[in-house]
C-alpha positions as a printed Julia matrix, in Angstrom:
256×3 Matrix{Float64}:
 108.09  39.85    1.16
 105.82  37.16   -0.23
 105.38  35.33    3.07
 104.33  38.6     4.72
 101.24  38.64    2.52
 100.01  35.55    4.38
 100.32  37.36    7.71
  97.16  38.61    9.47
  98.74  40.84   12.11
  96.3   43.4    13.47
  93.29  41.73   11.86
  90.24  40.13   13.47
  88.6   37.0    12.11
  85.17  35.59   13.0
  84.73  31.85   12.38
  81.29  30.25   12.54
  81.24  26.61   13.59
  84.66  27.26   15.09
  84.49  24.94   18.09
  85.91  21.87   16.4
  86.86  20.25   13.11
  87.61  22.45   10.12
  86.46  25.56   11.99
  88.78  25.03   14.95
  91.72  24.15   12.73
  91.04  27.3    10.7
  90.9   29.42   13.84
  94.29  28.03   14.85
  95.75  28.72   11.4
  94.5   32.31   11.35
  95.71  32.88   14.92
  99.16  31.53   14.05
  99.2   34.01   11.17
  98.66  36.81   13.69
  94.9   37.35   13.75
  92.69  37.85   16.75
  90.06  35.12   16.36
  86.45  34.98   17.47
  84.96  31.5    17.26
  81.27  30.7    17.41
  79.3   27.51   17.84
  75.76  26.71   18.92
  76.91  23.98   21.34
  78.34  25.65   24.46
  80.41  22.61   25.42
  81.99  22.34   21.98
  82.56  26.09   21.96
  84.2   26.1    25.38
  86.46  23.18   24.52
  87.57  24.88   21.31
  88.25  28.17   23.09
  90.24  26.44   25.83
  92.34  24.52   23.29
  93.24  27.71   21.45
  94.05  29.52   24.7
  96.29  26.67   25.83
  98.26  27.19   22.62
  98.68  30.87   23.44
  96.25  32.35   20.93
  94.14  35.49   21.3
  90.6   34.07   21.12
  87.05  35.0    22.06
  84.07  32.65   21.99
  80.44  33.46   21.13
  77.51  31.05   21.27
  75.58  31.4    18.01
  72.89  29.6    16.03
  73.46  30.65   12.42
  69.9   29.7    11.44
  68.6   32.62   13.52
  69.23  35.69   11.37
  68.57  38.09   14.24
  71.15  36.34   16.4
  73.66  36.49   13.55
  73.0   40.21   13.15
  73.47  40.74   16.89
  76.71  38.75   16.88
  78.05  40.79   13.98
  77.17  44.08   15.7
  78.7   42.99   18.99
  81.91  41.7    17.4
  82.35  44.87   15.37
  81.75  47.07   18.41
  84.72  45.38   20.11
  86.93  44.94   17.04
  86.59  45.72   13.35
  86.05  42.25   11.88
  88.24  42.02    8.78
  87.68  38.34    7.96
  84.63  36.08    8.08
  84.89  32.32    7.72
  81.32  31.07    7.12
  82.06  27.5     8.15
  79.06  26.32   10.2
  77.35  23.35    8.59
  75.77  19.96    9.1
  75.48  16.76    7.12
  72.89  13.98    7.36
  72.82  10.19    7.09
  71.97   8.6     3.75
  68.35   9.49    2.95
  66.43   8.7    -0.24
  64.83  11.76   -1.79
  61.4   10.16   -2.01
  61.57   9.32    1.7
  62.95  12.62    2.96
  60.75  14.62    5.32
  60.24  18.36    4.99
  61.9   18.77    8.38
  65.12  17.03    7.33
  65.34  18.97    4.05
  64.73  22.3     5.76
  67.16  21.61    8.62
  70.1   20.96    6.31
  69.28  23.84    3.96
  68.69  26.19    6.9
  72.13  25.58    8.4
  74.23  25.02    5.3
  72.76  27.67    2.98
  70.68  30.14    4.98
  73.18  30.22    7.83
  76.0   30.95    5.41
  74.0   33.73    3.76
  72.93  35.38    7.03
  76.57  35.32    8.15
  77.87  36.83    4.9
  75.18  39.49    4.81
  75.56  40.68    8.38
  79.36  40.67    8.57
  79.71  42.24    5.12
  77.77  45.37    6.08
  80.52  46.96    8.19
  83.18  45.63    5.81
  81.46  47.43    2.94
  81.29  50.63    4.99
  85.04  50.42    5.6
  85.77  49.39    2.01
  87.72  46.25    2.86
  87.22  42.68    4.0
  87.66  39.03    3.1
  84.96  36.37    3.36
  85.52  32.66    2.88
  82.55  30.31    2.66
  82.66  26.53    3.03
  81.17  24.61    0.16
  81.84  20.98   -0.67
  82.91  18.78   -3.54
  79.38  17.41   -3.05
  78.16  20.7    -4.5
  79.9   19.77   -7.75
  78.82  16.12   -8.14
  75.87  13.93   -7.16
  78.37  12.01   -5.03
  77.33   8.37   -5.17
  76.63   6.0    -3.52
  75.1    7.94   -0.61
  71.86   9.83   -1.18
  72.05  13.41    0.1
  70.14  15.68   -2.23
  69.61  18.24    0.56
  73.32  18.58    1.41
  74.51  18.52   -2.2
  71.94  21.11   -3.25
  72.71  23.41   -0.33
  76.44  23.29   -0.98
  75.98  23.9    -4.72
  73.93  26.94   -3.77
  76.72  28.14   -1.46
  79.13  27.99   -4.4
  76.86  30.13   -6.55
  75.99  32.45   -3.67
  79.73  33.03   -3.24
  80.06  34.06   -6.89
  77.02  36.32   -6.7
  78.24  38.11   -3.57
  81.73  38.4    -5.03
  80.3   40.06   -8.12
  78.25  42.51   -6.07
  81.01  43.53   -3.7
  84.21  43.32   -5.78
  84.39  47.04   -6.53
  83.6   47.88   -2.89
  86.69  46.24   -1.44
  85.2   42.99   -0.11
  86.38  39.69   -1.57
  84.29  36.51   -1.29
  85.75  33.09   -2.03
  84.85  29.49   -1.25
  86.69  26.31   -0.29
  85.04  23.04   -1.35
  86.5   20.15    0.67
  86.45  16.41    0.21
  85.69  14.0     3.05
  87.56  15.27    6.09
  88.55  13.43    9.26
  86.35  15.3    11.75
  84.02  14.48   14.63
  81.07  15.24   12.34
  82.17  12.79    9.67
  82.88  10.12   12.29
  79.79  10.84   14.32
  76.99   9.14   12.46
  76.38  10.78    9.1
  78.73   8.26    7.5
  78.27   4.51    7.16
  81.19   2.14    7.75
  80.34   0.5     4.44
  80.9    3.77    2.56
  84.51   4.44    3.55
  86.02   1.66    1.39
  83.94   2.89   -1.55
  85.14   6.46   -1.07
  88.76   5.37   -0.77
  88.5    3.41   -4.01
  87.07   6.47   -5.75
  89.7    8.88   -4.36
  92.96   9.07   -6.36
  94.99   9.82   -3.21
  93.27   6.94   -1.35
  92.62   8.93    1.82
  90.47  11.59    3.43
  91.81  15.06    4.18
  92.87  16.38    7.56
  91.24  19.56    8.94
  94.55  21.43    8.71
  94.7   20.63    4.99
  91.45  22.56    4.57
  92.5   25.36    6.93
  95.6   26.14    4.85
  93.76  27.22    1.67
  91.24  29.08    3.83
  94.15  31.05    5.32
  95.38  31.81    1.79
  91.98  33.12    0.71
  91.54  35.12    3.91
  94.93  36.81    3.52
  96.32  39.41    1.14
  98.2   36.59   -0.61
  94.99  36.06   -2.6
  94.3   39.77   -3.18
  93.45  39.27   -6.88
  90.97  36.46   -6.17
  87.24  36.8    -5.67
  84.39  34.49   -6.64
  86.69  31.46   -6.68
  85.61  27.99   -5.57
  88.81  26.22   -4.55
  88.36  22.45   -4.57
  90.43  20.54   -1.99
  89.37  16.95   -2.57
  92.38  14.59   -2.67
  91.62  14.32   -6.39
  88.09  12.96   -5.91
  86.4   15.0    -8.65
  89.06  14.59  -11.37
  87.68  11.2   -12.46
């Protein structure tokens, strides 16, 4: 009985930034739980590779190219997806990070780029996919925050990323409060450092990893599947009494 509440049979989930990393692992988790999954990514090669990987594993998957910073494109994607299937679950996962940048040296362009993807993109996605959910009186939305939205996260300097993720946490609570009595739950997962292509691809510095490991009680980074598991919980009826929660999955990083 209890395990059945984690099942997503007959449901459709839309995952932004679903071509790789946490997004792809989440798509796989939701598909294994029985959901039809629609993944999106702005990079067509990443998107295609993610779709093909899920198909090879036997999952029911569709792929949609999408830039979440374009609100009109997000609205069109939401309309199109809901015309084909009633989207029951949104995972607002798309995000970017940035190399260490001092606040006094940061350009307007860098600040706006990170905030546009990590905050605005999350909001456009929540707003557009929530509209049909609210009409139907049911739905589950999971946003992706970060432990960096809870702390200043030394020694790297990333005021843009930290601020955007802190805003995602509070946006999640605000949306949850607005929509709770209309059948739509909104929760957030705030991960630690995760072993993904993005984290290995230039926003980190080799000198930082030993510092992070020393500051992490579990002495390791998380795997994408370790973030996907709590996302599945929040997306499913197993968390039916939860809304407005920010679930921290950080290998203990923020307890000290």
